[in-house]
Backbone bond lengths (Angstrom), bond angles and torsions (degrees), N, CA, C in turn:
res aa  C-N    CA-C-N  psi(-1)  N-CA   C-N-CA  omega(-1)  CA-C   N-CA-C  phi
1 M - - - 1.466 - - 1.523 108.64 -
2 N 1.342 116.34 136.66 1.460 120.78 175.82 1.526 109.89 -68.67
3 P 1.342 117.36 163.28 1.464 119.93 -179.94 1.524 112.24 -58.66
4 I 1.313 114.97 153.11 1.463 122.24 172.68 1.519 107.83 -109.11
5 V 1.319 115.41 132.05 1.460 121.17 177.88 1.521 108.40 -89.46
6 V 1.323 115.95 132.15 1.460 121.20 174.84 1.521 107.79 -118.77
7 G 1.326 115.17 116.43 1.453 121.26 174.98 1.519 109.06 -100.36
8 I 1.325 116.27 131.73 1.458 121.11 179.81 1.523 107.33 -115.74
9 S 1.333 116.08 112.81 1.467 119.34 179.85 1.521 109.51 -102.64
10 G 1.324 116.38 -175.45 1.459 120.85 -171.08 1.509 116.77 -84.92
11 G 1.323 118.58 10.58 1.454 119.54 175.96 1.518 111.00 -69.33
12 S 1.308 116.16 159.14 1.462 120.28 176.72 1.528 109.34 -66.98
13 G 1.329 116.39 140.51 1.456 120.94 179.66 1.519 112.86 127.46
14 A 1.329 116.35 32.93 1.464 120.61 -179.97 1.526 111.65 -56.34
15 I 1.316 116.98 -34.85 1.464 119.95 -178.95 1.529 111.24 -61.33
16 L 1.327 117.11 -32.75 1.467 120.38 178.20 1.525 110.67 -64.51
17 A 1.335 116.40 -41.52 1.460 120.56 178.60 1.520 110.39 -64.08
18 K 1.313 116.32 -42.96 1.470 120.72 -179.79 1.532 110.45 -61.32
19 I 1.313 116.57 -47.03 1.467 120.34 179.61 1.526 110.45 -63.24
20 A 1.335 117.14 -40.62 1.470 120.73 -178.36 1.524 111.42 -62.27
21 V 1.323 116.39 -49.35 1.470 119.83 -179.04 1.523 110.12 -61.87
22 E 1.330 116.53 -44.91 1.462 119.85 -177.80 1.528 112.01 -68.60
23 S 1.326 117.49 -32.69 1.462 120.54 176.25 1.524 110.68 -66.70
24 L 1.335 116.77 -44.28 1.464 120.55 178.70 1.526 111.04 -63.30
25 L 1.328 116.80 -43.34 1.461 120.38 178.89 1.531 110.78 -62.34
26 S 1.334 116.27 -39.55 1.466 119.83 -179.94 1.529 111.60 -67.24
27 K 1.336 116.65 -23.32 1.461 121.67 177.58 1.529 111.16 -89.58
28 N 1.337 115.53 6.93 1.466 122.88 178.48 1.522 112.72 61.86
29 I 1.326 115.74 37.03 1.467 122.21 176.76 1.520 107.90 -103.65
30 H 1.325 115.23 134.88 1.466 119.21 178.63 1.537 108.89 -68.02
31 V 1.321 116.03 129.16 1.461 122.42 -177.73 1.528 109.01 -116.61
32 V 1.326 116.07 131.12 1.462 121.80 174.80 1.518 106.70 -115.10
33 V 1.323 116.49 118.48 1.465 121.54 -174.52 1.520 111.15 -113.34
34 T 1.324 114.95 142.69 1.456 122.17 165.37 1.523 106.89 -138.34
35 A 1.329 116.02 144.62 1.467 120.72 -175.67 1.515 110.22 -137.88
36 S 1.318 116.03 135.86 1.465 120.75 179.20 1.524 110.42 -71.99
37 S 1.322 115.83 164.32 1.474 119.63 177.68 1.526 110.36 -64.26
38 S 1.333 117.19 -35.27 1.470 120.53 176.64 1.521 110.73 -64.79
39 A 1.326 117.20 -35.89 1.467 121.16 178.08 1.521 110.42 -63.15
40 R 1.326 116.19 -40.23 1.470 120.40 179.07 1.531 110.49 -63.54
41 Q 1.331 116.26 -40.55 1.469 120.12 177.79 1.523 110.68 -64.44
42 M 1.324 116.23 -44.75 1.458 120.81 -179.31 1.525 110.68 -65.24
43 W 1.329 117.00 -35.10 1.463 122.44 178.98 1.532 110.04 -57.77
44 L 1.317 115.25 -50.09 1.466 119.77 -179.49 1.524 110.59 -64.27
45 Y 1.327 116.27 -43.04 1.467 120.62 -177.76 1.527 111.70 -64.76
46 E 1.336 116.92 -45.87 1.467 120.36 -174.38 1.529 114.05 -85.39
47 L 1.324 117.25 -34.88 1.464 119.92 -174.85 1.526 113.11 -102.43
48 G 1.330 116.64 -14.69 1.463 119.94 176.65 1.518 114.85 77.50
49 V 1.328 117.66 8.84 1.466 121.30 175.57 1.523 108.35 -132.41
50 P 1.330 117.68 147.88 1.461 119.03 177.25 1.528 110.94 -64.73
51 F 1.316 116.44 144.91 1.460 121.23 177.43 1.522 110.09 -56.59
52 S 1.323 116.76 -37.12 1.467 121.17 -178.37 1.531 111.92 -59.11
53 E 1.318 116.81 -32.92 1.468 120.65 179.27 1.538 110.61 -68.11
54 T 1.326 116.08 -45.42 1.465 120.11 177.11 1.522 109.95 -64.76
55 L 1.328 116.00 -41.30 1.467 121.05 179.96 1.530 110.86 -59.35
56 S 1.314 117.11 -40.52 1.473 120.57 177.93 1.523 110.98 -59.83
57 D 1.333 116.33 -41.02 1.471 120.28 177.59 1.523 110.50 -62.48
58 W 1.335 116.40 -46.33 1.462 120.29 -178.62 1.524 111.38 -64.62
59 E 1.333 116.82 -39.42 1.468 120.64 -176.40 1.524 112.75 -67.18
60 S 1.316 117.21 -13.08 1.465 120.23 176.52 1.532 111.06 -77.19
61 R 1.335 117.20 -8.40 1.460 122.30 -179.92 1.533 109.96 -92.43
62 A 1.318 115.92 138.52 1.470 120.59 -177.33 1.517 112.72 -66.80
63 N 1.336 117.48 -28.13 1.465 120.57 -175.33 1.535 111.96 -99.74
64 F 1.336 116.24 36.74 1.462 120.90 -179.17 1.524 110.01 -131.97
65 T 1.342 115.38 136.59 1.464 122.04 175.50 1.528 108.39 -134.14
66 Y 1.321 116.29 139.53 1.464 120.94 176.36 1.521 109.26 -123.67
67 H 1.347 115.23 138.58 1.458 121.57 173.74 1.520 108.66 -126.51
68 N 1.322 115.38 132.80 1.456 120.24 176.25 1.524 109.47 -61.43
69 V 1.314 116.61 141.69 1.470 121.75 -176.25 1.533 111.74 -62.72
70 A 1.321 117.41 -20.51 1.466 120.70 178.50 1.529 112.30 -85.34
71 D 1.332 117.73 -9.17 1.463 122.18 -176.70 1.525 110.46 -83.12
72 I 1.305 115.36 76.84 1.464 121.30 -175.93 1.534 111.91 -68.77
73 G 1.334 117.09 -10.06 1.459 120.95 177.18 1.518 113.65 -95.68
74 A 1.314 117.83 6.24 1.465 121.29 179.21 1.529 109.94 -63.47
75 P 1.331 118.23 154.48 1.474 121.00 -176.92 1.532 114.38 -53.75
76 I 1.337 118.61 -35.98 1.470 119.56 -177.47 1.526 113.14 -70.90
77 A 1.333 116.99 -3.57 1.469 120.63 175.09 1.527 111.32 -83.56
78 S 1.331 116.46 -0.05 1.460 121.07 -178.23 1.525 110.60 -123.48
79 G 1.315 115.74 141.85 1.456 120.83 175.67 1.511 112.67 -66.51
80 G 1.333 117.13 -16.42 1.455 121.13 178.03 1.523 112.94 -70.32
81 Q 1.323 116.86 -17.97 1.467 121.02 176.44 1.518 108.35 -83.03
82 L 1.317 116.80 111.56 1.460 120.17 -177.78 1.519 110.38 -73.25
83 T 1.327 115.75 129.57 1.462 121.67 175.02 1.528 108.23 -136.06
84 S 1.321 115.04 164.46 1.467 120.05 175.35 1.513 111.50 -93.43
85 G 1.316 117.17 7.79 1.454 121.46 179.16 1.510 111.78 129.07
86 M 1.315 114.66 -174.02 1.463 120.96 -175.52 1.522 109.90 -140.85
87 L 1.319 113.85 143.08 1.456 122.97 175.46 1.523 107.42 -121.20
88 I 1.331 117.25 126.38 1.459 120.71 173.74 1.515 106.71 -109.07
89 I 1.336 114.83 112.77 1.458 120.85 -169.42 1.525 110.38 -146.08
90 P 1.299 120.46 112.86 1.461 126.51 -10.40 1.526 109.97 -76.37
91 C 1.324 116.47 166.14 1.458 121.28 179.41 1.517 109.20 -119.44
92 S 1.318 115.67 112.15 1.471 120.99 179.11 1.522 110.04 -70.31
93 M 1.312 116.22 161.56 1.460 120.08 178.12 1.523 111.61 -69.91
94 A 1.335 117.74 -25.59 1.467 120.33 174.63 1.528 109.64 -65.85
95 T 1.323 116.32 -39.77 1.468 120.51 178.44 1.522 110.29 -69.58
96 V 1.321 117.17 -41.62 1.473 121.14 175.99 1.528 109.69 -56.52
97 A 1.330 116.53 -48.69 1.471 120.88 -178.16 1.526 111.31 -61.32
98 A 1.335 116.24 -44.32 1.465 120.02 -179.12 1.526 110.92 -62.28
99 I 1.327 117.00 -46.49 1.465 120.24 -178.47 1.531 110.54 -66.16
100 A 1.336 116.78 -41.29 1.470 120.72 -178.85 1.518 112.36 -61.52
101 H 1.328 116.15 -25.89 1.468 120.03 -175.88 1.528 112.48 -113.90
102 G 1.349 116.57 15.70 1.459 120.29 174.16 1.506 114.95 68.89
103 F 1.323 117.26 25.92 1.461 121.52 -177.84 1.522 108.40 -91.83
104 S 1.330 116.51 87.74 1.469 122.64 -173.50 1.521 110.92 -95.74
105 D 1.318 115.98 66.66 1.463 120.67 -173.43 1.524 114.26 -90.23
106 N 1.327 118.14 -2.40 1.462 120.44 173.42 1.530 107.99 -147.12
107 L 1.320 116.16 175.32 1.461 119.60 -173.94 1.518 112.58 -65.29
108 L 1.320 117.68 -38.95 1.465 120.32 179.77 1.525 110.41 -59.55
109 R 1.315 116.36 -48.86 1.465 120.58 -177.89 1.528 111.65 -69.75
110 R 1.335 116.73 -35.75 1.462 120.30 177.51 1.527 110.51 -67.49
111 A 1.334 117.04 -41.50 1.473 120.02 178.71 1.528 110.69 -62.27
112 A 1.331 116.88 -37.83 1.472 120.33 176.78 1.528 110.34 -65.64
113 D 1.323 116.68 -41.93 1.463 121.83 178.60 1.532 110.24 -60.66
114 V 1.329 116.03 -43.26 1.465 121.20 178.08 1.527 110.37 -63.68
115 T 1.321 116.56 -42.32 1.467 120.86 -179.78 1.529 110.34 -59.64
116 I 1.328 116.35 -42.09 1.468 120.74 178.87 1.521 110.62 -66.78
117 K 1.328 117.29 -48.34 1.468 119.24 -175.53 1.523 112.51 -67.00
118 E 1.332 116.38 -28.17 1.459 120.24 177.70 1.531 112.23 -87.42
119 R 1.330 116.02 0.85 1.470 123.27 178.83 1.529 112.60 58.15
120 R 1.325 113.64 42.42 1.462 120.73 174.52 1.522 108.61 -99.14
121 P 1.311 118.06 158.51 1.471 119.47 -179.61 1.528 112.25 -62.50
122 L 1.320 115.45 132.76 1.462 122.19 173.79 1.523 107.12 -128.26
123 I 1.323 115.44 120.82 1.461 122.00 -179.37 1.518 107.29 -112.39
124 V 1.321 116.58 127.52 1.458 122.62 -177.41 1.529 109.27 -117.39
125 I 1.325 115.69 117.96 1.468 121.06 175.72 1.524 106.39 -91.81
126 A 1.326 114.84 86.82 1.465 122.25 -173.15 1.525 111.08 -72.04
127 R 1.346 115.78 123.26 1.455 120.60 -175.27 1.526 111.08 -116.65
128 E 1.311 115.83 100.29 1.469 122.35 172.40 1.505 107.57 -170.99
129 S 1.314 116.11 148.21 1.461 120.59 176.53 1.520 109.14 -163.50
130 P 1.312 118.06 130.17 1.463 127.55 -6.71 1.519 110.97 -73.11
131 L 1.317 116.31 165.90 1.453 122.35 179.64 1.521 109.80 -94.11
132 S 1.330 115.86 131.49 1.467 119.92 176.30 1.519 109.83 -83.50
133 A 1.320 116.46 171.17 1.467 120.63 176.75 1.527 110.50 -61.08
134 I 1.331 117.77 -33.90 1.467 121.28 177.75 1.520 109.71 -63.41
135 H 1.336 116.95 -48.02 1.461 120.89 178.51 1.522 110.60 -57.59
136 L 1.326 115.55 -47.68 1.462 120.58 -177.04 1.523 111.69 -62.71
137 E 1.330 117.19 -40.60 1.465 120.45 179.16 1.524 110.96 -65.22
138 N 1.333 116.88 -41.06 1.462 120.11 178.40 1.526 111.09 -66.22
139 L 1.326 117.06 -41.09 1.462 120.57 177.43 1.527 111.07 -65.10
140 L 1.329 116.78 -38.65 1.460 120.67 177.73 1.529 110.76 -64.00
141 T 1.318 116.92 -39.48 1.467 120.77 176.42 1.522 110.06 -57.46
142 L 1.328 116.26 -45.44 1.465 119.98 179.39 1.526 111.32 -66.52
143 A 1.320 116.51 -43.36 1.468 120.25 -179.62 1.523 110.62 -59.57
144 R 1.322 117.14 -39.31 1.475 120.56 179.20 1.527 112.13 -66.36
145 L 1.336 116.42 -19.96 1.465 121.08 176.94 1.527 111.42 -89.80
146 G 1.331 116.65 1.18 1.456 120.30 178.61 1.513 115.00 96.84
147 V 1.330 116.52 3.25 1.464 120.19 178.16 1.531 108.73 -71.85
148 V 1.327 116.68 137.64 1.464 121.25 176.45 1.522 108.41 -88.07
149 I 1.322 116.01 118.09 1.467 122.01 177.66 1.522 106.90 -94.10
150 L 1.309 116.29 112.79 1.449 120.72 -174.65 1.535 108.81 -121.71
151 P 1.327 117.41 93.66 1.463 119.12 177.70 1.529 109.54 -65.41
152 P 1.310 118.23 147.26 1.465 120.27 179.51 1.525 111.29 -75.25
153 A 1.325 115.60 68.23 1.469 121.91 -175.88 1.522 110.22 -96.37
154 P 1.323 117.60 127.09 1.473 120.29 177.91 1.529 111.62 -66.65
155 A 1.328 115.76 151.50 1.464 121.72 173.42 1.524 106.87 -96.53
156 F 1.318 116.23 86.23 1.464 119.97 -175.16 1.524 111.97 -62.75
157 Y 1.352 116.69 -27.21 1.460 120.48 -179.17 1.530 112.03 -66.03
158 L 1.348 117.22 -17.58 1.461 120.00 176.33 1.532 111.72 -84.36
159 K 1.329 115.89 -3.30 1.464 122.70 179.33 1.527 112.38 53.08
160 P 1.346 116.26 60.19 1.469 118.75 179.87 1.530 110.51 -61.63
161 E 1.324 115.07 142.94 1.461 120.10 -177.36 1.521 112.59 -98.36
162 T 1.332 116.94 -21.26 1.465 120.65 -178.20 1.521 109.92 -137.97
163 V 1.315 115.79 163.63 1.468 120.77 174.23 1.526 109.23 -63.18
164 Q 1.320 117.12 -34.87 1.466 121.03 177.84 1.530 110.65 -60.59
165 D 1.327 117.72 -38.89 1.473 121.28 176.04 1.528 110.27 -58.81
166 V 1.330 115.93 -44.70 1.467 121.30 -180.00 1.527 109.89 -62.83
167 N 1.338 116.61 -47.73 1.466 121.05 -179.01 1.523 111.80 -60.80
168 E 1.326 115.99 -45.04 1.463 119.75 -179.38 1.525 111.26 -64.86
169 Y 1.327 117.66 -38.38 1.462 120.47 177.88 1.532 110.62 -60.53
170 I 1.328 116.39 -46.97 1.469 120.65 -178.66 1.528 110.32 -59.15
171 V 1.324 116.26 -46.04 1.461 120.69 -179.20 1.525 110.92 -64.08
172 E 1.326 117.29 -48.11 1.464 119.61 -177.80 1.531 111.72 -65.57
173 K 1.323 116.91 -31.67 1.471 121.23 174.82 1.535 109.52 -62.50
174 A 1.339 116.10 -42.53 1.463 120.82 178.99 1.525 110.99 -66.20
175 L 1.323 116.71 -42.79 1.469 119.99 179.31 1.526 110.98 -66.35
176 D 1.314 116.70 -34.95 1.460 121.19 175.98 1.528 110.16 -62.95
177 A 1.337 116.29 -39.74 1.467 120.70 177.86 1.527 111.45 -64.48
178 L 1.331 116.26 -27.28 1.472 121.49 176.07 1.529 111.91 -84.66
179 R 1.323 115.64 -0.16 1.466 122.52 -179.32 1.535 112.12 62.91
180 V 1.319 115.12 37.91 1.457 120.58 175.59 1.527 108.16 -73.98
181 P 1.323 117.42 129.02 1.463 119.43 178.64 1.536 111.16 -59.05
182 N 1.302 115.87 141.96 1.465 123.27 177.54 1.526 113.96 63.29
183 A 1.324 117.40 22.19 1.467 119.72 171.52 1.522 107.87 -79.88
184 M 1.300 116.83 166.13 1.465 123.49 179.29 1.526 112.36 54.54
185 P 1.337 117.31 73.27 1.465 119.39 174.07 1.524 110.27 -54.56
186 D 1.316 115.70 159.41 1.466 121.30 -177.15 1.524 112.95 -53.64
187 K 1.325 116.80 -32.71 1.468 118.54 -178.26 1.527 112.18 -64.33
188 F 1.339 117.03 -17.70 1.458 120.83 179.65 1.528 113.13 -102.64
189 R 1.311 117.79 4.76 1.469 120.47 -179.30 1.529 109.88 -103.01
190 Y 1.300 115.26 138.27 1.465 121.03 178.14 1.521 108.52 -69.85
191 D 1.320 116.93 129.62 1.469 120.07 -176.54 1.516 113.31 -107.26
192 G 1.336 117.42 15.71 1.459 120.31 176.68 1.519 113.88 74.50
193 R 1.320 116.43 31.34 1.473 119.32 178.22 1.535 110.35 -56.53
194 E 1.288 115.39 140.54 1.465 119.46 176.64 1.508 109.58 -82.18
195 E 1.311 115.30 145.89 1.462 120.01 176.02 1.526 109.65 -71.37
196 S 1.305 115.63 144.16 1.479 119.02 179.79 1.518 110.77 -94.37
């Protein structure tokens, strides 16, 4: 499998990005990450550790690459770099708006633009609530281009017992949408239970 690009924007949900990267690494898939400056701030606020500390852990893995969001010349800024798709997790509405309107002013947004133009899978974990008409129109623009809009919605029918269960389900659902092998363990798949 070609590398998967993971873009981390400044929306709330840093834990989802952490779980996604670590899940991909555990599946021995090459991961290429870029993160906005807002994402780094949110990382510290929500997870209590600097992004740089987590990045150091990831960089110790052979199948991990990181590019600074300002490095617009990085390989993932070109369609010539083969990837299996891109996951933006979480995806702020500012990032949604920029991608929907072709505003590729940083590496994350440019990589998304490349993913769309090359017709590769792009999964967006859109983080905002409630959604305004502007948000919805921008998301619809992306959906019409084939982007998968995947809100971080819990599967209550699976009766999750912990917040970690909810987070892992959301991530594995996104990886399944990217057609990652062995995504969505059986515990996260609906088995057709009958209502009582």
